C-alpha positions, 0 to 999 in steps of 0.5 A: 500500500505504501508503494501504491501511495508513493506512486500516486504522489509521483505520477500526476496522470495516475493520481487523476483517476483515483477516487479514494482510499479507504482504511479500516481497523476492523477485524476479519478471519482469526486474529487479523485486523485492518485492510484497505481499498483503493478505488480508481477509474481505468479505461472508463471502468471502476476498479479496486485494489485491496490490501490485507494483513500479511497474517491473512495467509489464505488471502495471499495465495495465487488467484485469491483476489478473484473471489475476494469480497471485502464486504464479507470480511468486515465487522458488524460495526466499523469506523473507516478513514477515507482519503479522497482524490483531493487529499492526494492532490493537496499532498502532492502540491505540498511535496512539490513545494518542499522540493523547491526549497534547498534548505535543510530541516528546521532544526537538528533535533537539539531541542529534544536533546536539551529537554531530555538533558533537563529531565535527566538533571532534575531526576539526578538532583531529586527535583520533582514536579512539586519541588520548591528549592531554597538556594543559598550561596556559600563563601567557603574554603572547605572541600567541595564537590567539583560537580553538582552532587546530591547528598544525604545529611541526616534525614535531609537531602541537599544539593551542592553546586561547585564554584564557577567563573560566574557562580559561587559555591551553593547549597540547595534543599527541596522544601517540599520533599524535606517538609521544611519551612524556609527558616527551618531549611536555613537552620539545617544548612547552618548545621551542615556548614558547621560540621564541614567547618569542624571537619576541614578546619576552614571557614564557611559563611552563608550568603544570600538566599531565596526559595521557590524554584522547581529545580536547584538554581546556581547562585551568582557571585555577588556584584556589590555596588561600589561608590565612585566619584570623579573627584575623590576627596579625602583629607583626614589625620590619624586621631591622637587619642588611643581610645578613638583608634580602638573604637574605630578599629572595633567599628570596622570589625563590626561592619565586616562581621555584619557583611560576613553574616557573623551576627555574634561578632557584630554584636560583640564588636559594636558593644566593644565600641561602647565599652571602650568609651566608658572605660570598660566599666559595666555600670557606666556602660549600662547608664550610657545605654539607658541615656543614649537609647531614647535618642537613637530610637527616636531617630530610627523609630520607624526602622524595621529592626528597631520595631523588632528590637522593641518587641524582643525586649519585652518587659526588660529595659534596652540596656538589660536586654543588650547586656544580658541577652545579647552581649553575654549570649554572644561572648559566653557559653552561658546557661542563663543566656544560651546562643545557638548561632546555627538556629535562624531565629537566634541569628535574626535576634542577634542581627536585630540587636546588632542593628541597634548597637550599630546606631549606638556605636555611631552615636558614641563615636560621633558625640562622645569622641567627637569624630566627624564622618565628613571625608 
């Protein structure tokens, strides 16, 4: 039948006499399904050619076509497909048009390869249709896999991505598969990094993160904005007061700790600025915070961190909270004020306190030490 249709498409004169081709999937005989009939006009007479299954052995014997009656082999009820002469005429015209084009195929099939590659990657990394991944960049020198790797960590599964020219090392976790909130997932990652740090004795700093992707997404290297000036002006002298020098050094360490995501060290370094201004006298430090906090709070009253800080303080005074619940928790392994910095809630609490101490430290350096911030 394929040869007959190919001939009809190639020979316009022969195709002109075709009436139709009828295809059916109905059965006949035993375990035989499907046959076709091609009707055409030849020498003004209606003729028909029948095509049957290769399994119909009795119909393939010499002379079987003489007594063949297709109506006797049909099913009681059959659905047929009829290809008319107009169909072949239209198809032949499309074939002729395609032969005039010298262009190759529309594509090389690479889109299928890419789709298969994406599906294979998703399966390898444990991504499913309902997955929702949290992606976190990591600044670290611990030993890291050189290829995308899915690992088991306790009862969780993490995906590790290596550093590339455009991306930093990163950790990814499927929130849906691991049944975690964003906060709980970040705590799990912190636990993972802490163990890695201990094993390799190297740093591992959690950077920015986001969630919601159906597959793990590589984290771009940070492109931090830089302030530049066409006419750069700076005309300052080294302060002569040793207390001022120490305060400025602690302040820079605090800002660096803020940038590196080290909440406890940011708290301690900002607090050192205040302690240095009060000669490390605990009672004087508390008295200065009591006096200065209303001033900085008024200047930052609508800031989100100050709002969160006021809620965290509760019935305590700001100086009690900063001294006992923040400085002591960050500086000591205190049973009264324990601090688990891998826990995201604790990290957020300390960063909130660091924001308030940041404002107090600037107030100390500016107003107590009289250091101008003009370049």
